[in-house]
C-alpha positions in Angstrom: -0.1 -0.4 0.0 1.3 3.3 -1.0 2.4 5.3 1.9 4.6 8.2 0.8 3.6 11.8 0.7 5.1 14.2 -1.3 5.1 18.2 -1.4 6.7 20.5 -3.9 6.0 24.5 -4.4 7.3 27.2 -6.3 7.3 25.6 -10.2 6.3 29.1 -11.9 5.3 27.9 -15.5 5.4 30.8 -17.4 8.5 31.7 -17.0 11.9 30.6 -18.0 14.8 30.3 -15.6 17.7 27.7 -15.4 15.9 25.4 -17.3 13.1 26.9 -20.1 9.3 26.8 -18.6 8.7 24.0 -21.3 11.6 21.7 -19.9 10.6 22.6 -16.4 6.9 21.5 -16.8 8.6 18.2 -18.2 10.7 18.0 -15.6 7.1 17.9 -13.5 5.7 15.6 -15.1 8.5 13.0 -14.6 8.7 14.1 -10.9 5.1 13.2 -11.2 4.9 9.9 -12.8 7.9 9.0 -10.2 5.5 10.0 -7.1 2.8 8.3 -8.8 4.4 5.0 -7.9 4.0 4.8 -4.3 2.1 8.1 -3.5 -0.7 8.2 -1.1 -1.3 12.2 -1.6 0.5 14.4 -3.3 0.7 18.5 -2.0 1.6 21.0 -4.5 1.9 24.0 -2.2 1.7 27.0 -4.3 3.0 29.2 -7.4 2.6 26.5 -9.6 2.2 28.9 -12.2 4.0 32.4 -12.6 0.3 33.9 -13.6 -2.8 32.5 -12.9 -6.3 34.0 -13.9 -9.5 32.0 -14.6 -11.7 34.2 -17.1 -15.4 31.9 -16.4 -14.9 30.8 -19.8 -11.5 30.9 -20.5 -8.2 29.4 -18.6 -4.3 30.8 -19.5 -3.2 29.5 -22.6 -0.1 26.6 -21.9 0.1 23.8 -19.4 -2.1 21.0 -21.2 0.5 18.6 -19.8 0.5 19.5 -16.6 -2.9 19.7 -16.5 -3.8 16.9 -18.4 -1.4 14.8 -16.0 -2.9 16.3 -12.8 -6.3 14.7 -14.0 -4.6 11.3 -14.9 -3.8 11.2 -10.8 -7.3 12.2 -10.0 -8.6 9.4 -12.1 -6.1 7.4 -10.2 -7.7 8.1 -7.0 -4.2 9.2 -5.7 -5.2 12.6 -3.7 -4.0 15.7 -4.8 -3.9 19.0 -2.9 -3.4 22.5 -4.3 -2.8 25.6 -2.6 -2.6 29.2 -3.9 0.5 30.9 -3.8 1.2 34.8 -4.2 1.8 34.6 -8.1 -1.2 32.1 -8.8 -3.9 33.0 -6.6 -6.6 34.1 -8.7 -8.0 30.3 -8.8 -12.0 30.7 -8.9 -13.1 27.0 -9.3 -11.7 25.4 -12.2 -9.4 22.6 -10.4 -12.4 21.8 -8.2 -14.7 21.3 -10.6 -12.8 19.8 -13.7 -10.0 18.2 -11.8 -11.7 17.3 -8.4 -8.5 19.1 -6.4 -9.2 20.7 -3.5 -7.6 24.5 -3.4 -6.5 26.1 0.0 -5.7 29.5 0.3 -4.8 29.6 3.9 -2.4 27.8 5.9 -3.9 24.2 7.0 -3.4 21.9 10.0 -3.5 18.1 9.4 -2.4 14.5 10.5 -0.9 12.8 7.6 0.3 8.9 8.7 0.3 9.9 12.4 2.3 13.2 12.1 1.0 16.8 12.6 1.5 19.4 9.9 1.1 23.2 9.4 1.3 23.5 5.6 0.6 26.7 3.0 2.2 28.7 0.5 3.8 31.4 3.2 3.4 34.1 1.8 2.3 37.4 4.2 3.1 35.3 7.2 5.0 36.1 10.0 6.3 39.8 10.4 7.3 42.1 8.2 6.3 42.6 4.2 4.0 45.0 4.9 3.8 46.1 1.3 2.7 42.6 0.0 0.4 42.1 2.8 -1.5 45.7 1.6 -0.9 44.5 -1.9 -2.8 40.9 -1.1 -5.6 42.8 0.3 -6.1 44.9 -2.9 -5.6 41.6 -5.2 -7.9 39.4 -2.9 -10.5 41.9 -3.5 -13.5 41.2 -5.2 -12.9 44.6 -6.9 -9.8 44.2 -8.4 -11.1 40.6 -9.2 -14.0 42.1 -11.1 -12.1 44.6 -12.8 -9.7 42.4 -14.0 -12.0 40.2 -15.4 -12.9 42.7 -17.7 -9.5 42.9 -19.0 -9.4 41.0 -22.5 -7.4 37.8 -21.4 -4.6 38.8 -23.7 -4.3 42.3 -21.9 -4.4 40.8 -18.3 -2.1 38.3 -19.0 0.7 40.5 -20.4 0.3 43.1 -18.0 0.6 40.4 -15.5 3.5 38.6 -16.7 5.4 42.2 -17.1 4.9 43.5 -13.6 5.5 39.6 -12.2 9.0 39.8 -14.2 9.4 43.3 -13.0 8.8 41.6 -9.3 11.5 38.6 -9.9 14.1 41.0 -10.9 14.0 43.5 -8.0 14.7 40.4 -5.4 17.8 41.0 -3.8 20.8 38.4 -4.4 21.3 38.4 -0.4 17.5 36.7 -0.7 19.0 33.6 -2.1 20.8 32.8 0.9 19.9 32.3 4.5 19.2 36.1 6.0 19.3 35.0 9.9 17.2 33.9 12.4 15.8 37.8 13.0 15.1 37.8 9.3 13.8 35.0 8.5 10.0 35.7 8.6 8.8 32.0 7.8 10.8 31.2 10.8 9.5 33.6 13.3 6.0 32.6 12.2 6.9 29.4 12.9 8.1 30.3 16.3 5.3 32.8 17.2 2.7 29.3 17.0 5.1 27.8 18.8 4.1 30.3 21.8 0.9 30.0 20.9 1.2 26.5 21.7 0.3 25.6 18.4 3.1 22.5 17.9 3.0 20.7 15.0 5.7 17.9 14.1 5.8 19.8 10.9 5.7 23.3 9.2 5.6 23.4 5.5 6.2 26.4 3.5 7.1 27.4 -0.2 7.4 30.6 -1.1 10.8 31.3 0.3 12.8 29.8 -2.7 15.1 28.2 -0.4 15.1 24.6 0.4 15.2 24.7 4.5 15.2 21.7 7.4 15.3 23.7 10.1 14.9 22.3 13.7 12.7 24.8 16.1 13.3 25.8 19.5 10.8 23.0 21.0 13.6 20.7 19.5 10.3 18.3 18.5 9.3 20.5 15.6 10.5 21.4 12.1 10.5 24.1 9.7 10.7 22.5 6.1 10.8 24.9 3.3 10.3 22.9 -0.2 12.7 25.4 -2.2 11.8 26.0 -5.7 12.2 24.6 -9.3 13.7 27.6 -11.0 16.8 26.4 -9.9 16.8 23.6 -7.3 14.4 20.9 -8.6 13.7 20.4 -4.7 10.8 18.7 -2.7 10.0 16.7 0.2 8.6 13.3 0.8 7.1 11.7 4.2 7.1 8.0 4.7 5.3 8.1 8.5 8.6 8.0 9.9 10.6 10.5 8.6 10.6 13.8 5.9 13.3 14.5 3.7 14.0 17.3 1.2 15.4 15.5 -2.0 15.9 17.3 -5.2 15.3 16.0 -8.8 17.7 15.6 -11.6 19.7 18.1 -9.6 22.3 18.7 -7.0 21.8 21.1 -4.5 22.1 22.1 -0.8 19.9 22.3 1.9 19.8 24.8 4.8 20.2 23.5 7.9 20.6 23.2 11.5 21.1 19.9 12.2 21.1 17.2 9.4 
C-alpha cells in the first residue's frame, strides 16, 4: 500500500529560468510520474504557475501537459491538494470542478500518517513585508478581481507577466541565501505559533525559494521550506517516519541547523 506523501512548490510555469518553462514542465511531469508509483497523496504548495487567472470561460493558454497529468492522477484515485501562491492566487473553481482537486488559500493543519503538519504557501506570514500584505488585500478583493475580469485576456495576462518579471528582477540577491534567524519571517512565524501552543511536528511552506530544514526551539518541530524548481528542483517526501528534502534531476544544498 502506498505510504509516501509528496510535497513541492514554486514551479512558476510560464517563466524561463535555469531551464525554460517548457522543459521545467516536462521535468515536473517526470517527477509526478515517479511519485505516482507510491504516493498516498501529493501536495502542490503554491505558485504552480507564474500567473493564473480564471475567466468564466477561459483559462490561460498552455500548461496542457501538467493539467492532463493532474487529471490522470485524480483518475487513478491519488489525492492531490493545491495551494494558491502569491503568483497564482486567482483560482476560482476550475481545479475543483474540472480536476477534482481541492484548493486551499490559507495554511491548514493536517494529521498525516500519524504526524501533525501545518502546511501553506507562506506568503504574507510572519512579521514584515507590509507592502506585499497590503497589495495582497487589494488583489484578493472582489473589486480587483471584477475589474481584471473585464480586461481582454491578452491584455490582462500580458500586464500580469510584465509586472511579475519586474518583481522577480527586483528580488535582492541576498535573499537567495539564509538571512539569519531574526530576518527569516517564516521561521519567526513558526516560533510564534509555538509560543501560542501550536506545535505540529512539521511546518511545511514554499515561497522562500530556498530548501530549508530547520529544527525549531522546542526541538520536536521542524520548519521545512520546499525551495523551488526554477533552480533547485527540490521537494519533500514523508514516509510516516521521516521527512526528507530531496532534489529531482539536480544536486543542491539544504539550509539546516541539524542535518
